[in-house]
N, C-alpha and C positions, 0 to 999 in steps of 0.2 A: 525354538531357535531354528534358523534356516541352515540346511546343509550346503555344501560347497556348490553343488549343481544348481540349487535354488538361488543361491547368491549370484552366480553367473547369469542366470536367466533374468533376475531382477535388474542387474546392471544393464543388460541388453535392452530390456523393456523400458527402463528409465531413460536411456538414450533416445528412444523413439518418442516416449510420452512427453518428455520435457520440451521437445521442439514445438509442441502445440501451445505452450504457454509463452506469453510475451512480456508480462509485467515482472519487473525485477523482484519486488517484494514477495510475490507469490512463488516465483522460482526459488528464492532463498528458503522459503518455508518448505517447499516440496523437497529440495535438496537435503535439508536437515532431517526431515521426516524419514526419507528413504535411507539416508546414511545411518541413522540410528537403528533403523530396522535391520539393515544388513549385518550389523555387529552387535545387535541387542544392547544398545547403549541407553542408559537411563536419561541422559541429558546431552546437550551439545550447544554449540554456538558457531556463528559464522562471522568472520571479520572481513570487511572489504578493504582492499588496498587502494589508497589514493596518494600518489607520490611517496613520501617517506612515512606515511601514517597508516595505521590499521584502524578502521572504524567498526566498532562493535555494533552489528546491524541486525542480527537475528538470533534468538535463543529459544530453547525448549527444555523443559524439565518435567518428566513424567511424575516424579515424586511430589513436587510442589503443585503440579496441576491437579492431582488427586485431592489436594487439600482445599481446593477452591469449589465454590458452588457450581452446579451444572450450568454450562453456558458461559461461564466467566473465563477470561484469558489471563495469562501471566502478564503483569505489568513490569516492565524493565526500563532501566535508564540506558541511554547510549553514551558512549565515551570513546576516546581515541587513545591508542598507545603507539609509541614509535616502532618503526621497523629496525630492531637492533637485537642483540643477543641476550638482553636482560630478562625478557619475558618468554614464556613458552611459545605463544603465537608469534611474537616478534622474531624469535630465533628461527622458526620455521619459514617465515616470510623472507628473512634476510639470507638464509642459507639455501632455501629451496629443497630442504630435506625434511622428511617426516620424523616425528618423535613418538615413541611408544613407551609410556612411563607407567610402571607398575603401581607406584605409590608416590604421589606428589609430595606427601609429607615426609618422605625419606630420600630426597634428592641428595646425591653425593656432592661434596663441596667442590669437586673437580669440574662440574658443569657450570657454564657461565650464566645460565638462566635460573630464575626462581619462580615459585608459584605464589601468586598474590592471594592471600587468605581472606581478604576483606569481604568478598561476596559471601563466603561460607560463614563468616562471623555475623554478618548482617541477617542472613536468612536461616541459619541453623543447619544448612545443608552440609554434607561432608563429601568433598571431592577426594577421590582416591586414584583410580586409574584414568589415564588420559591418552588418547590417540589423536595427534594433531598432524594434519597433512596440508601441504601447499596446494592451492587450487591453481593449476598450471595449464596454460593453453598449449597447443601444438608448437607455438613459437617459443616456448619456455618462458613466456611472460606470466608472472604471478599476479592474479587478480584478487586473491584473498587467502584466507586460512580457514579450514574446517577443523573444529576442535570437538571431539567426542569424549564424553565424560561418563565414567563408571559403567564398564561392561557388566552385564548381569548373567548369571547362570540360570538354569531352568527353574531353580527354586527362588530366584530373586536376590541372591547374594551377590555382592560386588566382587568381581574377579578381574585379573589383568586382561587386556585385549590380546587376543591370540596373534602370534607372529604370522600365522598362515593367512590372516585377514589383511595384512599390510599391503601386499600387491593388489588385492581386490579393491580395497578402499582407495588406493592411489589411482587405479583405473577408473573407478567411480568419480574421483575428483577431477580427472581430465574431462569427462563428459560434463560435469558440473561447471567447470571453468568456461567451457565453450558456451554453455547456456547463459551464464552470467555475463560474459562479454557481449553476446548478442543482445541481451536485455538492456545492458548499459547503453549500447548504441541506439536502441529504440527510444529509451528515455531521454538520451541526449538530444535526439532529433526533436522530440516533443518539447523539451525545455528551450531549445532554440526558438521554436515557434512562440513559446511563452515570453521569451526575452524580446521578441519582436513586438508583442502586445504591450510589454512593460515599457518600451520606448514611447508608446502612445499613452498608456494609462499607468501612472506610477503605482497604483494600488494593485495592479495585476502582477504580483511578484512570484518568484519561484516558491517562496515559503507559503504564500496563500494557496496556490494551486496544488501544491503537495499536500497541504492540510486538508483542503476540500476533498481531494481524491481519496486520501486515506480515511477521512471521516465517512465518506460515501460508501466505501468498501466495507467498513466495519458495520455500519448501520444496515446496509443491504444484507450482509451475512446473517445478522441477528433476525431481520425480517424474514428472510428466505427460510431459515431453519424453523421458525415458528409456523411458516406456511407449509412445512413438510416437504420442501424441495430436496431432491437427491444431492448428495455431496458433490458428485462430479459435475452436475449442472450448476451448482452454486459456484464452484471453482472456476468453471469456464466463464460464467457471467461476471464474476469478480475480476477476472483477468482483463476483459475488455472495458469494464466499467472504470477501473482504476485509471487507465490511460485516457478514456473519453472524458472523465470528470476533470482531468487536468486542463482540458481544452474547452471547458464550458463557456468561457467568455472570449474565445479567440476572435469572434466576429467584431470585437471592439477595434481591431486594427483598421477597420473601414469607417470608423466614426471620426468626425472632425475633432481636432485638438481643442477648438473653442468650446466644445461641449464636454469632452473627456476631462479636460483640465480646468474647467470652470470651478472656482472656489466656492461659489454660492449655489443655492438650490436652483435646479433647472426649471425654466418656465415650461408651460404645457407643450409648446411647439418643440422645444429642445428635448423634452422627455420623449415625445413621439419619435424623434430622430434617434435617440439613444435606444429605444426599444427595437430598432431595426437590427441591433447587433445579434439577436438570436437567429433571425432569418439569414443574415449574412454569414454567420458562423456555420449554420446548418448547410448552407450551399457549398461550403468547402468540401463537404463529405457526401454530397448528394448522389455521386456515382455509386456508392455503396458496394464496392468491390470486395469487401471483407466484413467479418463480424465487427471489427473495430470501426470501420467506416459507418456501419449501421448504428453502433452504439454512440459514436461521437455525434452523428447527425441527430439522434434522439435527445441526447443530453443538451446539446447546443440549442435545439429548437424548443424544448419543453421545460427547462429548469426555472422559468418564470411563470409557468402556469400555476393556478391555484386550485386546490381541491374543490372549492365552492364555485369554480367557473369564472372567477373575477380576474384571472391573470391574462397574460399575453404570450404569444401572438394569436393563439386560437387556431381554428381550422383554416389554414391559409395554403395557398400555392407558394412554395418557397422561392420560386423563380421570380415572381412579380409582386408577392405580398398580398395579393387579392384574396378575398374570402372564397373558399371552395363552394360550389353550388349547394344551396340549401342551408348554408351556415352564415348568411349575411344578415346582420342586424339592421334596424331601421336607420341607424346613423352611418351605415356603410362599412362598419368594422366587422370583423369576423367574430363569431361567438367563441368565447374562451372554452378550452377543453376543461372538463371537470371529472372528478372521481377517477375511475379506472380507464377513462379515455386517455389519461395521461400515462405514458409508459412508466413503469417502476423506476427506470434509470433517471428519468426527469424528476419524479417525486422524491427520490432519495437525495439527489444532488441539490434540490431546492432546500431541503433541511440542512444539509452539510454546508452549503454556501451561506445561508443566513446565520447559522451558528458561528461560522468563522468571522463573518462581518461584524456580528455583535460582540464577540469575545476578543476581537483584535482592535488595536489602536488605528485610527484613521486620521487623515489630515483634518477632518471636521468633527471628530469626536474621540472620547476616551473609551477604553474597553468597558463593557457593561459588567456589573457584578454577576456572578454565576446565579445567584438567587433570582435576579431580575430576568435573566435569560430563561431559566426554568419556568418561571411564571408566564412569560410570553408564549413559550411553546405549549404550555398547558392550555392557555386561552385560545391559541390559534389551531389546535388540533381539531380537524373537521371543518376548518374554515380555510386558512391559507395552506395547511399541510394535511397530508394523508394521516389520519389518526393512528393507523398501524405503524407507519414509519416513525411517528413521534414516540410511540411505545418502544420501538426498537432503539431509537435514539436514547431514551432514558435508560434502557437496559445496558447500554455499553458506554455510558457517560464517562466512567472512570478511564476507560481505554482512550476515549477521545481527548480527555485532558492530558493523558500521557503523550498522545500524538502531537498535540499542540506544542509541547516542550521539545519534541524531536525535530520539528520543522519551524524554528523561530523565524520571525520576519527579518 
């Protein structure tokens, strides 16, 4: 367990470290991990406030994680609860005050809130001590609730959360709230760009891009861990990949409605025009002033390349679309990128995008059965897709299925 001086240092370090992350989901994971470490909590969750509702958005549970195979993650369902006095999190959000509860099973009848035992009944977990704090910005706006569960002593026994930790964790929550607010603004800007594309292409919805981005991040993490990449490098790459993958098809805003909204199959000329969306999307980020610009450029440009070299646009100049010197084919087109010529961000987004396209309903098709999707990826490993990315895809398929339920169309 950390002593008070170590806890203060961690809060200061956290305030500096969190500024380097931009993606909301990764920030929530980091917040929860650090908060649990500060007070030695076995589990915890974060609710994000939207109007008069709290959305259960992030959860961790060390006891349950230990019961899973190595490399597997906890699968959880999202839900909402009202901001009112009836639940612990609702009360904290409604009043703006924290709660430190020694035993949720022995709440006095005088308090307005109750503890919902449903999760414990379903999982066999036993919640006892709870420390719940409002995530409050400097303007006193509450962006969510951080709920820490089951403080542990050095021997692993559940104990109450120390009263001395309350001001520390409230200070931590202020840093966390500012990071969440900043990340929400970033995601909001990205989603506005997506809505612009959605006006042109009805299939380019918020649900679709959120699923593709979340799939890509999970698959990339599984792939990177197997490659032996360091955790801090994986986290940094996931941070920019998540946002970049949301914008993989943003170049479609420059494609004619007669092509984007055509109900029938595109002819060869129309398809050539449609293919320009990758180059046009990449050009939006061609200045590459940040890691995000670089990632968005790579994803937009390469997510339709194929592992076997049969994809597009290939080795081109993104300004004019012409083949780069030495890469021109006999027909005047550019040679497709193949294998590791394609950046990992493009390779993983290709898998994520196709998985979502096949598993989702479209105006021209019904969702494919999961068995049919699995068979397709098995057949296309080493052809359309990087075989290592396909292996990573299969290793986290259960998590991807959970993500699809989290971001419905």
